[in-house]
C-alpha positions in Angstrom: 49.8 210.4 62.1 50.6 207.2 64.0 47.6 205.8 65.8 49.8 203.5 67.9 52.0 206.4 69.1 48.8 208.4 69.8 47.6 205.7 72.2 51.0 205.5 73.9 51.2 209.2 74.2 47.7 209.2 75.9 49.1 206.7 78.3 52.1 208.7 79.5 50.6 212.2 79.0 47.3 212.1 81.0 48.6 213.9 84.1 50.1 213.0 87.5 47.1 211.0 88.7 46.2 208.9 85.7 49.3 208.6 83.5 50.9 205.2 83.3 54.4 203.9 82.6 55.2 202.1 79.3 56.4 198.6 79.2 59.8 197.9 77.7 58.0 196.7 74.5 55.8 199.8 74.3 58.8 202.1 74.8 60.7 200.2 72.1 57.7 200.6 69.7 57.2 204.3 70.5 60.9 205.0 69.9 60.8 203.0 66.7 57.9 205.0 65.4 59.5 208.3 66.3 62.9 207.4 64.8 61.5 205.9 61.6 59.4 209.1 61.0 56.0 207.4 61.3 54.8 210.0 63.7 53.9 213.7 63.1 56.0 216.5 64.5 53.2 217.3 67.0 53.2 213.7 68.3 57.0 213.6 68.6 57.2 216.9 70.5 54.3 216.0 72.7 55.8 212.6 73.5 59.2 214.2 74.4 57.8 216.7 76.8 55.2 214.4 78.3 57.9 211.7 78.9 60.2 214.3 80.5 57.5 215.6 82.9 56.5 212.0 83.8 60.2 210.9 84.1 61.3 207.7 82.3 61.5 204.4 84.1 64.2 201.8 83.8 62.0 199.6 81.8 61.2 202.4 79.4 64.9 203.3 79.0 65.7 199.7 78.2 63.1 199.8 75.4 64.5 203.0 74.0 68.0 201.6 74.1 66.9 198.4 72.3 65.4 200.6 69.6 68.6 202.5 69.3 70.5 199.2 69.0 68.2 198.0 66.2 68.3 201.2 64.1 71.7 202.8 64.8 74.9 201.7 63.1 77.4 200.2 65.6 81.0 199.1 65.6 81.8 195.4 65.4 83.6 193.5 68.2 87.4 193.7 68.3 89.9 191.9 70.5 90.9 193.4 73.8 89.3 195.7 76.4 86.9 198.3 75.1 85.4 201.3 76.8 82.5 203.3 75.6 82.4 206.9 76.8 79.0 208.6 77.2 79.1 212.4 77.4 76.2 214.8 76.8 75.8 215.4 73.1 75.1 219.2 73.6 78.7 219.7 74.6 80.6 221.9 77.0 80.2 225.6 77.8 81.8 226.2 81.2 84.9 223.9 81.5 87.6 222.7 79.1 87.0 219.0 78.2 89.8 216.6 79.1 88.0 213.6 77.5 90.1 213.7 74.2 93.3 213.5 76.2 91.9 210.7 78.4 90.8 208.8 75.2 94.3 209.2 73.7 96.0 207.9 76.8 93.7 204.9 77.1 94.2 204.1 73.4 97.9 204.4 73.9 97.7 201.8 76.7 95.9 199.4 74.3 92.3 200.0 75.3 89.8 200.4 72.5 87.9 203.7 73.0 84.5 204.4 71.5 83.1 207.9 71.6 79.8 209.1 70.1 78.0 212.3 69.4 77.3 215.0 66.8 77.7 218.7 66.1 76.8 221.6 68.4 73.2 221.0 69.5 70.6 222.2 71.9 70.0 222.9 74.6 73.5 224.2 75.4 75.0 224.4 72.0 78.4 223.7 73.7 81.6 222.7 72.1 81.2 219.0 70.9 83.9 216.4 70.9 83.8 216.0 67.1 84.8 219.7 66.7 87.8 219.3 69.0 89.0 216.2 67.1 88.7 218.1 63.8 90.9 220.9 65.2 93.4 218.2 66.3 93.5 217.0 62.7 91.1 214.1 63.0 87.8 214.4 61.2 85.5 211.6 62.0 82.5 213.3 60.3 83.3 212.1 56.7 83.8 208.4 57.5 81.4 205.6 56.8 80.8 203.2 59.7 83.0 200.7 57.8 85.9 203.2 57.6 85.3 204.1 61.3 85.7 200.4 62.1 89.0 200.3 60.3 90.2 203.4 62.2 89.1 201.8 65.4 91.0 198.6 64.7 94.2 200.3 63.8 94.3 203.3 66.1 92.2 201.9 69.0 90.0 205.0 69.0 86.9 206.0 67.1 83.9 208.4 67.2 80.5 207.3 66.0 79.2 210.4 64.3 75.4 210.6 64.8 74.5 212.7 61.8 76.1 210.1 59.4 75.9 206.8 61.4 72.6 207.3 63.1 70.6 210.0 61.1 67.3 208.8 62.7 68.5 209.9 66.1 70.0 213.1 64.6 66.6 214.0 63.3 65.4 214.6 66.9 67.8 217.5 67.3 65.3 220.1 66.0 62.8 219.0 68.6 65.2 219.5 71.4 65.6 223.0 70.2 61.9 223.7 69.8 60.9 222.3 73.2 63.9 223.9 74.9 64.5 221.0 77.2 66.5 217.8 77.1 64.1 214.9 76.5 64.7 211.4 78.0 66.5 210.6 74.7 69.3 212.8 76.1 69.6 210.4 79.1 69.8 207.5 76.7 72.7 209.1 74.9 74.8 208.8 78.1 74.5 205.0 78.3 74.0 203.9 74.7 76.8 201.8 73.3 77.4 202.0 69.6 79.6 199.0 69.9 78.4 195.4 69.5 80.7 193.7 71.9 81.3 193.7 75.6 82.6 197.0 77.0 82.9 199.1 80.1 80.4 201.9 79.7 81.5 205.2 81.2 78.4 207.3 81.8 78.5 210.9 83.0 75.6 212.4 84.9 74.6 215.6 86.7 71.6 214.8 89.0 71.6 212.1 91.7 68.3 210.6 90.4 70.0 209.9 87.1 72.7 208.0 89.0 70.0 205.9 90.7 68.5 205.1 87.3 71.9 204.1 85.9 72.5 201.9 88.9 69.5 199.8 87.9 69.8 200.2 84.1 73.4 199.6 83.3 73.6 196.0 84.8 71.0 195.1 82.3 73.2 196.3 79.5 76.8 195.4 80.5 78.8 193.5 83.1 81.1 196.4 83.7 80.3 200.1 84.0 81.4 203.3 85.6 79.2 206.3 86.5 80.7 209.7 87.2 79.2 213.0 88.4 81.6 214.7 86.1 82.1 218.2 84.7 78.9 219.3 83.0 77.5 215.8 83.0 80.7 214.3 81.3 83.0 211.6 82.5 85.7 214.2 83.3 86.6 214.1 87.0 86.2 217.5 88.6 89.2 219.1 90.4 87.2 221.7 92.4 84.9 219.3 94.2 84.9 215.6 95.2 84.5 213.3 92.2 81.5 211.0 92.9 82.0 207.7 91.0 80.1 204.5 90.8 82.0 201.2 90.0 79.9 198.4 88.7 81.3 194.9 88.1 78.8 192.1 88.0 81.6 189.4 88.0 82.5 190.5 91.5 79.4 192.1 93.0 75.9 192.9 92.1 76.0 196.2 94.0 77.4 199.5 92.7 80.5 200.5 94.7 80.8 204.1 95.5 84.2 205.8 95.1 84.8 209.4 96.1 88.0 211.1 95.0 89.5 214.4 95.9 92.1 215.8 93.5 93.9 217.5 96.5 94.5 214.1 98.1 96.8 213.3 95.2 98.7 216.6 95.4 96.7 218.4 92.7 95.1 221.8 92.8 91.4 222.3 93.3 90.7 224.3 90.1 88.8 223.3 87.0 89.9 225.0 83.8 87.4 227.5 82.6 86.3 227.3 79.0 86.8 230.9 77.8 86.3 230.1 74.1 86.5 227.0 71.8 89.9 228.3 70.6 91.2 228.6 74.1 90.0 225.1 74.9 91.8 223.7 72.0 95.0 225.6 72.9 94.8 224.1 76.4 94.4 220.6 75.1 97.3 221.1 72.6 99.6 222.3 75.4 99.1 219.1 77.3 99.7 216.9 74.3 102.6 218.7 72.6 104.2 220.8 75.4 103.4 218.7 78.5 102.3 221.8 80.4 99.4 224.2 80.8 96.4 224.7 83.1 94.8 221.4 82.0 97.9 219.3 82.8 96.9 218.3 86.3 93.3 217.4 85.3 94.6 215.3 82.4 96.9 213.3 84.7 94.2 212.9 87.4 91.6 211.7 84.9 93.8 209.4 83.0 95.4 208.0 86.1 92.0 207.1 87.5 90.7 205.5 84.4 93.9 203.5 83.8 93.3 202.0 87.3 89.6 201.5 86.7 90.2 199.6 83.5 92.8 197.4 85.3 95.8 198.6 83.4 97.4 199.7 86.7 97.1 198.2 90.2 96.4 201.5 91.9 95.4 205.0 91.1 98.9 206.2 92.1 100.4 203.8 89.5 97.9 205.1 87.0 98.9 208.7 87.6 102.6 207.8 87.1 101.8 205.9 83.9 99.7 208.8 82.5 102.6 211.2 83.3 105.1 209.0 81.6 103.0 208.4 78.5 102.5 212.1 78.0 106.1 213.1 78.7 107.5 210.3 76.5 105.5 211.7 73.6 103.6 208.4 73.2 100.3 210.3 73.3 101.6 212.6 70.6 102.5 209.5 68.5 99.1 208.0 69.2 97.5 211.2 67.8 99.7 211.0 64.7 98.6 207.4 64.1 95.0 208.5 64.4 95.5 211.4 62.1 97.2 209.4 59.4 94.7 206.5 59.6 91.7 208.9 59.2 93.4 210.7 56.3 93.6 207.4 54.4 89.8 207.6 54.0 89.4 211.3 53.3 
């Protein structure tokens, strides 16, 4: 048992009238004790549920993120623009993810793309990104962090696989299942950057209070960030409803700029693609990459067009949509995937 974590747990878990928030240093220490296995299972589970009920503060999240930075393996700095994509680790169950296509298009445009996550996990046990990449012939799960770095440098795209590259964080998965709720660590996953250099962090969210927290938290972590009320908490722009997006750029303004996009304003339909099965989702993704068609096509163009503009590859969203369409139809995305496949295979 950790006496220190016991004291911190008493501080946050004493009820709505007497509980107190942790300082950044206390949150760092609590996370460190948990990740390093110095606490008992009872303490870890109690801390997670108490912290969820209390709700984490920005200072606490900063401390947790600093602990993640100190213990998790991260990719080293490379030249050029880099984007870190934060999606819920527990995957997708209702809509087909377009994130892999967006990542390939951005990588094809010369932007370094860092993804992170693990296998299917609670509470949703949805389809994780690593599984989709495996079915596309790219298995990040067997690579060391050094090998992942080399893939990143050559193919401009990498996935930091938590079970291998951050086993301490992966050890918390069983607790998520046992308590049946996402703990604040799940919020941290959306904004953590497993990359040591400057990057535009893309953070998905579901609930407005999370957006408010990100608005205060992310400027403490990076100069450039993007928040998105995306599909199932991802960074995938929805088609069926307005996409609520926050644009943060500390070099121009200290305020988060709100951007609301409707797919129909760009001539697209208002339909998100239902995830009928993991096999169907993969088929939809392959149709876009190899056949340049399918139900996911419009969503792929809409998402990539926006992010090409957001990352300053194009001067307008319309130009981004045109560029995304051209990259897909010219088979450059297919070629980018081949480069990724062959590079990863060098280390299998």
